[in-house]
C-alpha positions as CSV (number, residue, x, y, z in Angstrom):
1,M,-9.5,31.7,9.3
2,L,-7.8,28.8,11.0
3,H,-8.7,28.4,14.7
4,M,-6.6,26.6,17.4
5,M,-9.2,23.9,17.5
6,D,-8.7,23.1,13.8
7,L,-5.0,22.5,14.1
8,P,-5.3,18.9,15.4
9,A,-7.7,18.1,12.7
10,L,-5.4,19.6,10.1
11,A,-2.5,17.7,11.4
12,L,-4.5,14.4,11.1
13,I,-5.4,15.2,7.6
14,V,-1.8,15.9,6.6
15,L,-0.7,12.7,8.4
16,A,-3.4,10.7,6.6
17,A,-2.4,12.2,3.2
18,A,1.3,11.3,3.9
19,V,0.5,7.8,4.9
20,S,-1.5,7.4,1.7
21,L,1.0,8.9,-0.7
22,W,4.2,7.4,0.6
23,P,3.4,3.8,-0.2
24,L,1.9,4.8,-3.6
25,I,5.1,6.6,-4.5
26,D,7.2,3.7,-3.2
27,C,5.1,1.2,-5.3
28,V,5.5,3.3,-8.5
29,R,9.3,3.6,-7.9
30,T,9.8,-0.2,-7.1
31,P,11.0,-2.2,-10.0
32,A,8.5,-4.7,-11.3
33,D,10.7,-7.7,-10.5
34,R,10.6,-6.9,-6.8
35,V,6.7,-6.7,-6.6
36,R,5.1,-9.8,-5.1
37,F,1.8,-11.7,-5.5
38,V,0.0,-9.5,-8.0
39,P,1.1,-7.2,-10.9
40,K,2.3,-3.7,-10.1
41,L,-0.8,-2.1,-11.7
42,L,-3.1,-3.9,-9.3
43,W,-0.9,-2.7,-6.3
44,V,-1.2,0.9,-7.5
45,L,-5.0,0.6,-7.9
46,F,-5.2,-1.0,-4.4
47,L,-3.1,1.9,-2.9
48,L,-5.2,4.5,-4.7
49,N,-7.9,3.4,-2.3
50,G,-5.9,5.4,0.1
51,S,-6.6,3.5,3.3
52,L,-4.1,2.8,6.1
53,F,-4.8,-0.9,5.6
54,A,-3.6,-0.7,1.9
55,A,-0.4,1.0,3.0
56,L,0.3,-1.6,5.6
57,V,-0.4,-4.5,3.2
58,W,2.0,-2.9,0.7
59,F,4.9,-2.6,3.1
60,Y,4.5,-6.1,4.6
61,F,3.6,-8.1,1.5
62,G,4.0,-5.9,-1.6
63,K,7.7,-6.1,-2.4
64,K,10.5,-8.6,-2.0
65,P,13.2,-7.6,0.5
66,T,16.6,-6.6,-0.8
67,A,19.8,-8.2,0.4
68,G,20.3,-5.4,2.8
69,D,16.9,-5.6,4.4
70,G,16.5,-7.3,7.8
71,N,19.2,-9.7,8.8
72,G,22.7,-8.7,9.7
73,P,24.4,-5.4,10.5
74,V,24.3,-2.5,8.0
75,Q,27.6,-1.9,6.3
76,P,28.4,1.8,5.8
77,T,29.2,2.9,2.3
78,G,30.2,6.1,0.7
79,P,33.0,8.6,1.2
80,F,33.0,8.3,5.0
81,A,33.0,4.5,5.2
82,P,36.0,3.0,7.0
83,A,38.6,1.3,4.8
84,R,38.8,-2.4,5.1
């Protein structure tokens, strides 16, 4: 039975699992030409370590930024974008 004292621990476990899985899925879905420094397989093995450090390294150094990342305003696209 789950006690009230176990809920914070359970929340931390779920958070740790999400922080470990999100970069791994992102790495697998990233095209190989956007992966930096080492081959994609080595990134996956590094991320399977499951540490917060590995996740941060992936997001800061693992993939090349796209044209829409970082600088400049975001241009809306899709059916509700204003006509130019």
